[in-house]
PDB file of N, CA, C and O in Angstrom:
ATOM      1  N   MET A   1     -64.692 -14.826  36.668  1.00  0.00           N
ATOM      2  CA  MET A   1     -64.392 -13.443  36.396  1.00  0.00           C
ATOM      3  C   MET A   1     -63.874 -13.337  34.957  1.00  0.00           C
ATOM      4  O   MET A   1     -63.095 -14.177  34.507  1.00  0.00           O
ATOM      5  N   LEU A   2     -64.312 -12.301  34.246  1.00  0.00           N
ATOM      6  CA  LEU A   2     -63.897 -12.108  32.867  1.00  0.00           C
ATOM      7  C   LEU A   2     -62.778 -11.071  32.790  1.00  0.00           C
ATOM      8  O   LEU A   2     -62.813 -10.043  33.466  1.00  0.00           O
ATOM      9  N   TYR A   3     -61.807 -11.359  31.970  1.00  0.00           N
ATOM     10  CA  TYR A   3     -60.718 -10.436  31.720  1.00  0.00           C
ATOM     11  C   TYR A   3     -60.671 -10.171  30.228  1.00  0.00           C
ATOM     12  O   TYR A   3     -60.818 -11.096  29.429  1.00  0.00           O
ATOM     13  N   ALA A   4     -60.469  -8.925  29.846  1.00  0.00           N
ATOM     14  CA  ALA A   4     -60.393  -8.572  28.428  1.00  0.00           C
ATOM     15  C   ALA A   4     -58.954  -8.238  28.069  1.00  0.00           C
ATOM     16  O   ALA A   4     -58.243  -7.582  28.829  1.00  0.00           O
ATOM     17  N   GLU A   5     -58.549  -8.692  26.921  1.00  0.00           N
ATOM     18  CA  GLU A   5     -57.233  -8.359  26.399  1.00  0.00           C
ATOM     19  C   GLU A   5     -57.402  -8.067  24.920  1.00  0.00           C
ATOM     20  O   GLU A   5     -57.992  -8.859  24.185  1.00  0.00           O
ATOM     21  N   ARG A   6     -56.886  -6.936  24.490  1.00  0.00           N
ATOM     22  CA  ARG A   6     -56.998  -6.570  23.079  1.00  0.00           C
ATOM     23  C   ARG A   6     -55.808  -7.125  22.320  1.00  0.00           C
ATOM     24  O   ARG A   6     -54.656  -6.867  22.670  1.00  0.00           O
ATOM     25  N   LEU A   7     -56.097  -7.885  21.283  1.00  0.00           N
ATOM     26  CA  LEU A   7     -55.074  -8.415  20.400  1.00  0.00           C
ATOM     27  C   LEU A   7     -55.364  -7.908  18.999  1.00  0.00           C
ATOM     28  O   LEU A   7     -56.512  -7.921  18.556  1.00  0.00           O
ATOM     29  N   ILE A   8     -54.343  -7.467  18.309  1.00  0.00           N
ATOM     30  CA  ILE A   8     -54.512  -7.070  16.918  1.00  0.00           C
ATOM     31  C   ILE A   8     -53.846  -8.146  16.074  1.00  0.00           C
ATOM     32  O   ILE A   8     -52.630  -8.331  16.126  1.00  0.00           O
ATOM     33  N   LEU A   9     -54.656  -8.850  15.298  1.00  0.00           N
ATOM     34  CA  LEU A   9     -54.170  -9.935  14.459  1.00  0.00           C
ATOM     35  C   LEU A   9     -54.150  -9.478  13.007  1.00  0.00           C
ATOM     36  O   LEU A   9     -54.979  -8.668  12.592  1.00  0.00           O
ATOM     37  N   GLU A  10     -53.215  -9.993  12.247  1.00  0.00           N
ATOM     38  CA  GLU A  10     -53.124  -9.671  10.827  1.00  0.00           C
ATOM     39  C   GLU A  10     -53.379 -10.927  10.009  1.00  0.00           C
ATOM     40  O   GLU A  10     -53.111 -12.043  10.453  1.00  0.00           O
ATOM     41  N   THR A  11     -53.902 -10.722   8.801  1.00  0.00           N
ATOM     42  CA  THR A  11     -54.131 -11.846   7.906  1.00  0.00           C
ATOM     43  C   THR A  11     -53.230 -11.716   6.680  1.00  0.00           C
ATOM     44  O   THR A  11     -52.760 -10.630   6.340  1.00  0.00           O
ATOM     45  N   ASP A  12     -53.007 -12.851   6.033  1.00  0.00           N
ATOM     46  CA  ASP A  12     -52.214 -12.857   4.799  1.00  0.00           C
ATOM     47  C   ASP A  12     -53.138 -12.620   3.604  1.00  0.00           C
ATOM     48  O   ASP A  12     -54.317 -12.316   3.787  1.00  0.00           O
ATOM     49  N   GLN A  13     -52.621 -12.756   2.394  1.00  0.00           N
ATOM     50  CA  GLN A  13     -53.404 -12.501   1.188  1.00  0.00           C
ATOM     51  C   GLN A  13     -54.575 -13.467   1.028  1.00  0.00           C
ATOM     52  O   GLN A  13     -55.536 -13.169   0.318  1.00  0.00           O
ATOM     53  N   SER A  14     -54.498 -14.621   1.684  1.00  0.00           N
ATOM     54  CA  SER A  14     -55.585 -15.606   1.607  1.00  0.00           C
ATOM     55  C   SER A  14     -56.608 -15.440   2.724  1.00  0.00           C
ATOM     56  O   SER A  14     -57.615 -16.148   2.752  1.00  0.00           O
ATOM     57  N   GLY A  15     -56.359 -14.510   3.645  1.00  0.00           N
ATOM     58  CA  GLY A  15     -57.271 -14.300   4.766  1.00  0.00           C
ATOM     59  C   GLY A  15     -56.956 -15.156   5.978  1.00  0.00           C
ATOM     60  O   GLY A  15     -57.724 -15.159   6.940  1.00  0.00           O
ATOM     61  N   HIS A  16     -55.838 -15.887   5.957  1.00  0.00           N
ATOM     62  CA  HIS A  16     -55.433 -16.712   7.105  1.00  0.00           C
ATOM     63  C   HIS A  16     -54.689 -15.853   8.121  1.00  0.00           C
ATOM     64  O   HIS A  16     -53.924 -14.963   7.749  1.00  0.00           O
ATOM     65  N   ILE A  17     -54.913 -16.121   9.393  1.00  0.00           N
ATOM     66  CA  ILE A  17     -54.266 -15.354  10.461  1.00  0.00           C
ATOM     67  C   ILE A  17     -52.776 -15.639  10.482  1.00  0.00           C
ATOM     68  O   ILE A  17     -52.342 -16.791  10.444  1.00  0.00           O
ATOM     69  N   LYS A  18     -51.994 -14.550  10.545  1.00  0.00           N
ATOM     70  CA  LYS A  18     -50.542 -14.672  10.660  1.00  0.00           C
ATOM     71  C   LYS A  18     -50.180 -14.587  12.150  1.00  0.00           C
ATOM     72  O   LYS A  18     -50.815 -13.844  12.898  1.00  0.00           O
ATOM     73  N   ASN A  19     -49.184 -15.330  12.573  1.00  0.00           N
ATOM     74  CA  ASN A  19     -48.649 -15.269  13.944  1.00  0.00           C
ATOM     75  C   ASN A  19     -49.728 -15.430  15.021  1.00  0.00           C
ATOM     76  O   ASN A  19     -50.071 -14.481  15.726  1.00  0.00           O
ATOM     77  N   TYR A  20     -50.249 -16.641  15.127  1.00  0.00           N
ATOM     78  CA  TYR A  20     -51.244 -16.931  16.160  1.00  0.00           C
ATOM     79  C   TYR A  20     -50.675 -16.635  17.550  1.00  0.00           C
ATOM     80  O   TYR A  20     -49.510 -16.931  17.813  1.00  0.00           O
ATOM     81  N   PRO A  21     -51.490 -16.051  18.445  1.00  0.00           N
ATOM     82  CA  PRO A  21     -51.015 -15.800  19.811  1.00  0.00           C
ATOM     83  C   PRO A  21     -50.964 -17.099  20.619  1.00  0.00           C
ATOM     84  O   PRO A  21     -51.700 -18.043  20.334  1.00  0.00           O
ATOM     85  N   ILE A  22     -50.099 -17.138  21.618  1.00  0.00           N
ATOM     86  CA  ILE A  22     -50.036 -18.274  22.549  1.00  0.00           C
ATOM     87  C   ILE A  22     -51.124 -18.042  23.603  1.00  0.00           C
ATOM     88  O   ILE A  22     -51.178 -16.981  24.224  1.00  0.00           O
ATOM     89  N   LEU A  23     -51.977 -19.030  23.796  1.00  0.00           N
ATOM     90  CA  LEU A  23     -53.090 -18.917  24.734  1.00  0.00           C
ATOM     91  C   LEU A  23     -52.941 -19.949  25.843  1.00  0.00           C
ATOM     92  O   LEU A  23     -52.287 -20.975  25.654  1.00  0.00           O
ATOM     93  N   PRO A  24     -53.544 -19.683  27.003  1.00  0.00           N
ATOM     94  CA  PRO A  24     -53.489 -20.646  28.096  1.00  0.00           C
ATOM     95  C   PRO A  24     -54.152 -21.961  27.704  1.00  0.00           C
ATOM     96  O   PRO A  24     -55.148 -21.955  26.981  1.00  0.00           O
ATOM     97  N   PRO A  25     -53.617 -23.087  28.167  1.00  0.00           N
ATOM     98  CA  PRO A  25     -54.210 -24.383  27.822  1.00  0.00           C
ATOM     99  C   PRO A  25     -55.540 -24.616  28.545  1.00  0.00           C
ATOM    100  O   PRO A  25     -55.786 -24.071  29.622  1.00  0.00           O
ATOM    101  N   ASN A  26     -56.375 -25.425  27.933  1.00  0.00           N
ATOM    102  CA  ASN A  26     -57.641 -25.869  28.528  1.00  0.00           C
ATOM    103  C   ASN A  26     -58.567 -24.724  28.923  1.00  0.00           C
ATOM    104  O   ASN A  26     -59.204 -24.775  29.976  1.00  0.00           O
ATOM    105  N   LYS A  27     -58.645 -23.702  28.094  1.00  0.00           N
ATOM    106  CA  LYS A  27     -59.518 -22.554  28.355  1.00  0.00           C
ATOM    107  C   LYS A  27     -60.443 -22.357  27.163  1.00  0.00           C
ATOM    108  O   LYS A  27     -60.140 -22.809  26.059  1.00  0.00           O
ATOM    109  N   GLN A  28     -61.557 -21.691  27.379  1.00  0.00           N
ATOM    110  CA  GLN A  28     -62.463 -21.308  26.308  1.00  0.00           C
ATOM    111  C   GLN A  28     -62.377 -19.795  26.136  1.00  0.00           C
ATOM    112  O   GLN A  28     -62.196 -19.055  27.103  1.00  0.00           O
ATOM    113  N   PHE A  29     -62.508 -19.351  24.889  1.00  0.00           N
ATOM    114  CA  PHE A  29     -62.431 -17.922  24.601  1.00  0.00           C
ATOM    115  C   PHE A  29     -63.606 -17.514  23.731  1.00  0.00           C
ATOM    116  O   PHE A  29     -63.968 -18.214  22.784  1.00  0.00           O
ATOM    117  N   GLU A  30     -64.191 -16.385  24.059  1.00  0.00           N
ATOM    118  CA  GLU A  30     -65.188 -15.775  23.184  1.00  0.00           C
ATOM    119  C   GLU A  30     -64.444 -14.712  22.390  1.00  0.00           C
ATOM    120  O   GLU A  30     -63.775 -13.852  22.964  1.00  0.00           O
ATOM    121  N   VAL A  31     -64.563 -14.773  21.074  1.00  0.00           N
ATOM    122  CA  VAL A  31     -63.797 -13.886  20.218  1.00  0.00           C
ATOM    123  C   VAL A  31     -64.740 -13.049  19.371  1.00  0.00           C
ATOM    124  O   VAL A  31     -65.670 -13.574  18.760  1.00  0.00           O
ATOM    125  N   ILE A  32     -64.495 -11.743  19.338  1.00  0.00           N
ATOM    126  CA  ILE A  32     -65.244 -10.822  18.485  1.00  0.00           C
ATOM    127  C   ILE A  32     -64.225 -10.167  17.562  1.00  0.00           C
ATOM    128  O   ILE A  32     -63.270  -9.545  18.029  1.00  0.00           O
ATOM    129  N   PHE A  33     -64.425 -10.303  16.255  1.00  0.00           N
ATOM    130  CA  PHE A  33     -63.498  -9.720  15.296  1.00  0.00           C
ATOM    131  C   PHE A  33     -64.047  -8.394  14.784  1.00  0.00           C
ATOM    132  O   PHE A  33     -65.174  -8.335  14.292  1.00  0.00           O
ATOM    133  N   LEU A  34     -63.258  -7.333  14.899  1.00  0.00           N
ATOM    134  CA  LEU A  34     -63.598  -6.019  14.383  1.00  0.00           C
ATOM    135  C   LEU A  34     -62.518  -5.628  13.389  1.00  0.00           C
ATOM    136  O   LEU A  34     -61.338  -5.606  13.738  1.00  0.00           O
ATOM    137  N   SER A  35     -62.895  -5.325  12.178  1.00  0.00           N
ATOM    138  CA  SER A  35     -61.928  -4.927  11.164  1.00  0.00           C
ATOM    139  C   SER A  35     -61.490  -3.496  11.444  1.00  0.00           C
ATOM    140  O   SER A  35     -62.329  -2.600  11.539  1.00  0.00           O
ATOM    141  N   LEU A  36     -60.197  -3.275  11.576  1.00  0.00           N
ATOM    142  CA  LEU A  36     -59.694  -1.942  11.869  1.00  0.00           C
ATOM    143  C   LEU A  36     -59.967  -0.983  10.730  1.00  0.00           C
ATOM    144  O   LEU A  36     -60.077   0.222  10.960  1.00  0.00           O
ATOM    145  N   ASP A  37     -60.078  -1.478   9.515  1.00  0.00           N
ATOM    146  CA  ASP A  37     -60.400  -0.620   8.385  1.00  0.00           C
ATOM    147  C   ASP A  37     -61.772   0.010   8.557  1.00  0.00           C
ATOM    148  O   ASP A  37     -61.998   1.131   8.101  1.00  0.00           O
ATOM    149  N   GLU A  38     -62.678  -0.684   9.198  1.00  0.00           N
ATOM    150  CA  GLU A  38     -64.032  -0.180   9.396  1.00  0.00           C
ATOM    151  C   GLU A  38     -64.056   0.973  10.395  1.00  0.00           C
ATOM    152  O   GLU A  38     -64.960   1.807  10.335  1.00  0.00           O
ATOM    153  N   GLU A  39     -63.089   1.045  11.311  1.00  0.00           N
ATOM    154  CA  GLU A  39     -63.067   2.108  12.306  1.00  0.00           C
ATOM    155  C   GLU A  39     -62.788   3.461  11.681  1.00  0.00           C
ATOM    156  O   GLU A  39     -63.126   4.488  12.268  1.00  0.00           O
ATOM    157  N   ASN A  40     -62.177   3.487  10.502  1.00  0.00           N
ATOM    158  CA  ASN A  40     -61.792   4.736   9.877  1.00  0.00           C
ATOM    159  C   ASN A  40     -62.928   5.383   9.091  1.00  0.00           C
ATOM    160  O   ASN A  40     -62.765   6.490   8.580  1.00  0.00           O
ATOM    161  N   LYS A  41     -64.066   4.721   8.984  1.00  0.00           N
ATOM    162  CA  LYS A  41     -65.195   5.301   8.263  1.00  0.00           C
ATOM    163  C   LYS A  41     -65.750   6.484   9.046  1.00  0.00           C
ATOM    164  O   LYS A  41     -65.772   6.483  10.277  1.00  0.00           O
ATOM    165  N   THR A  42     -66.195   7.489   8.305  1.00  0.00           N
ATOM    166  CA  THR A  42     -66.771   8.671   8.927  1.00  0.00           C
ATOM    167  C   THR A  42     -68.147   8.336   9.490  1.00  0.00           C
ATOM    168  O   THR A  42     -68.980   7.735   8.811  1.00  0.00           O
ATOM    169  N   VAL A  43     -68.368   8.727  10.721  1.00  0.00           N
ATOM    170  CA  VAL A  43     -69.640   8.490  11.389  1.00  0.00           C
ATOM    171  C   VAL A  43     -70.315   9.841  11.615  1.00  0.00           C
ATOM    172  O   VAL A  43     -69.713  10.751  12.184  1.00  0.00           O
ATOM    173  N   LYS A  44     -71.541   9.969  11.176  1.00  0.00           N
ATOM    174  CA  LYS A  44     -72.291  11.203  11.383  1.00  0.00           C
ATOM    175  C   LYS A  44     -72.721  11.257  12.838  1.00  0.00           C
ATOM    176  O   LYS A  44     -73.493  10.416  13.299  1.00  0.00           O
ATOM    177  N   ARG A  45     -72.219  12.246  13.555  1.00  0.00           N
ATOM    178  CA  ARG A  45     -72.548  12.379  14.966  1.00  0.00           C
ATOM    179  C   ARG A  45     -73.672  13.378  15.145  1.00  0.00           C
ATOM    180  O   ARG A  45     -73.810  14.321  14.366  1.00  0.00           O
ATOM    181  N   LYS A  46     -74.470  13.168  16.170  1.00  0.00           N
ATOM    182  CA  LYS A  46     -75.544  14.104  16.474  1.00  0.00           C
ATOM    183  C   LYS A  46     -75.640  14.251  17.986  1.00  0.00           C
ATOM    184  O   LYS A  46     -75.285  13.329  18.721  1.00  0.00           O
ATOM    185  N   PRO A  47     -76.117  15.403  18.459  1.00  0.00           N
ATOM    186  CA  PRO A  47     -76.186  15.617  19.906  1.00  0.00           C
ATOM    187  C   PRO A  47     -77.294  14.783  20.551  1.00  0.00           C
ATOM    188  O   PRO A  47     -78.239  14.347  19.893  1.00  0.00           O
ATOM    189  N   HIS A  48     -77.148  14.584  21.824  1.00  0.00           N
ATOM    190  CA  HIS A  48     -78.175  13.893  22.592  1.00  0.00           C
ATOM    191  C   HIS A  48     -79.476  14.694  22.493  1.00  0.00           C
ATOM    192  O   HIS A  48     -79.438  15.924  22.501  1.00  0.00           O
ATOM    193  N   PRO A  49     -80.625  14.019  22.400  1.00  0.00           N
ATOM    194  CA  PRO A  49     -81.909  14.725  22.261  1.00  0.00           C
ATOM    195  C   PRO A  49     -82.181  15.742  23.371  1.00  0.00           C
ATOM    196  O   PRO A  49     -82.889  16.722  23.141  1.00  0.00           O
ATOM    197  N   ASP A  50     -81.633  15.529  24.568  1.00  0.00           N
ATOM    198  CA  ASP A  50     -81.882  16.460  25.676  1.00  0.00           C
ATOM    199  C   ASP A  50     -81.213  17.815  25.459  1.00  0.00           C
ATOM    200  O   ASP A  50     -81.654  18.814  26.028  1.00  0.00           O
ATOM    201  N   ILE A  51     -80.150  17.867  24.642  1.00  0.00           N
ATOM    202  CA  ILE A  51     -79.462  19.140  24.424  1.00  0.00           C
ATOM    203  C   ILE A  51     -79.560  19.637  22.986  1.00  0.00           C
ATOM    204  O   ILE A  51     -79.124  20.750  22.692  1.00  0.00           O
ATOM    205  N   ALA A  52     -80.111  18.850  22.103  1.00  0.00           N
ATOM    206  CA  ALA A  52     -80.214  19.243  20.692  1.00  0.00           C
ATOM    207  C   ALA A  52     -81.008  20.538  20.556  1.00  0.00           C
ATOM    208  O   ALA A  52     -82.123  20.646  21.066  1.00  0.00           O
ATOM    209  N   GLY A  53     -80.430  21.516  19.868  1.00  0.00           N
ATOM    210  CA  GLY A  53     -81.091  22.796  19.639  1.00  0.00           C
ATOM    211  C   GLY A  53     -81.035  23.762  20.801  1.00  0.00           C
ATOM    212  O   GLY A  53     -81.579  24.862  20.704  1.00  0.00           O
ATOM    213  N   LYS A  54     -80.392  23.387  21.905  1.00  0.00           N
ATOM    214  CA  LYS A  54     -80.349  24.239  23.091  1.00  0.00           C
ATOM    215  C   LYS A  54     -78.976  24.875  23.329  1.00  0.00           C
ATOM    216  O   LYS A  54     -78.810  25.656  24.266  1.00  0.00           O
ATOM    217  N   VAL A  55     -78.001  24.547  22.492  1.00  0.00           N
ATOM    218  CA  VAL A  55     -76.643  25.058  22.674  1.00  0.00           C
ATOM    219  C   VAL A  55     -76.491  26.362  21.901  1.00  0.00           C
ATOM    220  O   VAL A  55     -76.901  26.466  20.744  1.00  0.00           O
ATOM    221  N   GLU A  56     -75.896  27.354  22.559  1.00  0.00           N
ATOM    222  CA  GLU A  56     -75.646  28.633  21.906  1.00  0.00           C
ATOM    223  C   GLU A  56     -74.138  28.806  21.776  1.00  0.00           C
ATOM    224  O   GLU A  56     -73.405  28.717  22.761  1.00  0.00           O
ATOM    225  N   ILE A  57     -73.681  29.055  20.547  1.00  0.00           N
ATOM    226  CA  ILE A  57     -72.248  29.248  20.304  1.00  0.00           C
ATOM    227  C   ILE A  57     -71.955  30.739  20.397  1.00  0.00           C
ATOM    228  O   ILE A  57     -72.542  31.555  19.686  1.00  0.00           O
ATOM    229  N   ILE A  58     -71.030  31.073  21.293  1.00  0.00           N
ATOM    230  CA  ILE A  58     -70.626  32.461  21.475  1.00  0.00           C
ATOM    231  C   ILE A  58     -69.149  32.548  21.136  1.00  0.00           C
ATOM    232  O   ILE A  58     -68.323  31.926  21.803  1.00  0.00           O
ATOM    233  N   GLY A  59     -68.813  33.298  20.125  1.00  0.00           N
ATOM    234  CA  GLY A  59     -67.414  33.474  19.752  1.00  0.00           C
ATOM    235  C   GLY A  59     -67.044  32.629  18.548  1.00  0.00           C
ATOM    236  O   GLY A  59     -67.890  31.986  17.925  1.00  0.00           O
ATOM    237  N   ASP A  60     -65.753  32.650  18.239  1.00  0.00           N
ATOM    238  CA  ASP A  60     -65.222  31.973  17.058  1.00  0.00           C
ATOM    239  C   ASP A  60     -64.752  30.571  17.444  1.00  0.00           C
ATOM    240  O   ASP A  60     -63.701  30.423  18.066  1.00  0.00           O
ATOM    241  N   ILE A  61     -65.522  29.541  17.080  1.00  0.00           N
ATOM    242  CA  ILE A  61     -65.146  28.174  17.449  1.00  0.00           C
ATOM    243  C   ILE A  61     -63.998  27.659  16.601  1.00  0.00           C
ATOM    244  O   ILE A  61     -63.331  26.700  16.990  1.00  0.00           O
ATOM    245  N   PHE A  62     -63.752  28.270  15.452  1.00  0.00           N
ATOM    246  CA  PHE A  62     -62.682  27.805  14.573  1.00  0.00           C
ATOM    247  C   PHE A  62     -61.302  28.094  15.148  1.00  0.00           C
ATOM    248  O   PHE A  62     -60.324  27.467  14.741  1.00  0.00           O
ATOM    249  N   GLU A  63     -61.205  29.013  16.069  1.00  0.00           N
ATOM    250  CA  GLU A  63     -59.919  29.311  16.717  1.00  0.00           C
ATOM    251  C   GLU A  63     -59.632  28.358  17.878  1.00  0.00           C
ATOM    252  O   GLU A  63     -58.562  28.430  18.483  1.00  0.00           O
ATOM    253  N   SER A  64     -60.569  27.473  18.193  1.00  0.00           N
ATOM    254  CA  SER A  64     -60.390  26.562  19.325  1.00  0.00           C
ATOM    255  C   SER A  64     -59.453  25.402  19.009  1.00  0.00           C
ATOM    256  O   SER A  64     -58.974  24.731  19.923  1.00  0.00           O
ATOM    257  N   ALA A  65     -59.187  25.158  17.724  1.00  0.00           N
ATOM    258  CA  ALA A  65     -58.286  24.084  17.307  1.00  0.00           C
ATOM    259  C   ALA A  65     -57.550  24.545  16.054  1.00  0.00           C
ATOM    260  O   ALA A  65     -58.096  25.321  15.270  1.00  0.00           O
ATOM    261  N   PRO A  66     -56.311  24.075  15.855  1.00  0.00           N
ATOM    262  CA  PRO A  66     -55.578  24.466  14.651  1.00  0.00           C
ATOM    263  C   PRO A  66     -56.287  23.972  13.388  1.00  0.00           C
ATOM    264  O   PRO A  66     -56.972  22.949  13.413  1.00  0.00           O
ATOM    265  N   ALA A  67     -56.117  24.701  12.292  1.00  0.00           N
ATOM    266  CA  ALA A  67     -56.772  24.355  11.025  1.00  0.00           C
ATOM    267  C   ALA A  67     -56.410  22.953  10.566  1.00  0.00           C
ATOM    268  O   ALA A  67     -57.209  22.305   9.890  1.00  0.00           O
ATOM    269  N   SER A  68     -55.227  22.472  10.916  1.00  0.00           N
ATOM    270  CA  SER A  68     -54.807  21.128  10.505  1.00  0.00           C
ATOM    271  C   SER A  68     -55.652  20.032  11.154  1.00  0.00           C
ATOM    272  O   SER A  68     -55.699  18.910  10.651  1.00  0.00           O
ATOM    273  N   ASP A  69     -56.323  20.348  12.270  1.00  0.00           N
ATOM    274  CA  ASP A  69     -57.163  19.371  12.953  1.00  0.00           C
ATOM    275  C   ASP A  69     -58.571  19.270  12.356  1.00  0.00           C
ATOM    276  O   ASP A  69     -59.296  18.321  12.655  1.00  0.00           O
ATOM    277  N   TRP A  70     -58.962  20.223  11.529  1.00  0.00           N
ATOM    278  CA  TRP A  70     -60.297  20.221  10.943  1.00  0.00           C
ATOM    279  C   TRP A  70     -60.299  19.363   9.704  1.00  0.00           C
ATOM    280  O   TRP A  70     -59.406  19.461   8.862  1.00  0.00           O
ATOM    281  N   ASN A  71     -61.323  18.510   9.596  1.00  0.00           N
ATOM    282  CA  ASN A  71     -61.461  17.631   8.452  1.00  0.00           C
ATOM    283  C   ASN A  71     -62.449  18.258   7.486  1.00  0.00           C
ATOM    284  O   ASN A  71     -63.641  18.342   7.782  1.00  0.00           O
ATOM    285  N   SER A  72     -61.964  18.700   6.331  1.00  0.00           N
ATOM    286  CA  SER A  72     -62.820  19.421   5.392  1.00  0.00           C
ATOM    287  C   SER A  72     -63.838  18.521   4.700  1.00  0.00           C
ATOM    288  O   SER A  72     -64.751  19.034   4.054  1.00  0.00           O
ATOM    289  N   SER A  73     -63.715  17.181   4.812  1.00  0.00           N
ATOM    290  CA  SER A  73     -64.647  16.277   4.129  1.00  0.00           C
ATOM    291  C   SER A  73     -65.930  16.049   4.912  1.00  0.00           C
ATOM    292  O   SER A  73     -66.844  15.396   4.407  1.00  0.00           O
ATOM    293  N   LEU A  74     -66.024  16.565   6.118  1.00  0.00           N
ATOM    294  CA  LEU A  74     -67.244  16.339   6.918  1.00  0.00           C
ATOM    295  C   LEU A  74     -68.319  17.302   6.547  1.00  0.00           C
ATOM    296  O   LEU A  74     -69.410  17.258   7.116  1.00  0.00           O
TER     297      LEU A  74
END
């Protein structure tokens, strides 16, 4: 059975991992590294093909969220 645990590791100026986690002895681990900096990149989203062009907006959608929540760079 597989169990997932999210660990956030930090590196020093040389790229070496700081504060290694304690792991169970005599086990194998599959590790996938995702840079958290990459998660902050803007991703262009698009609707699913089944609904693209079929949605009708009725009313003022800008009042649905405060102006502070809107990202003007998109």
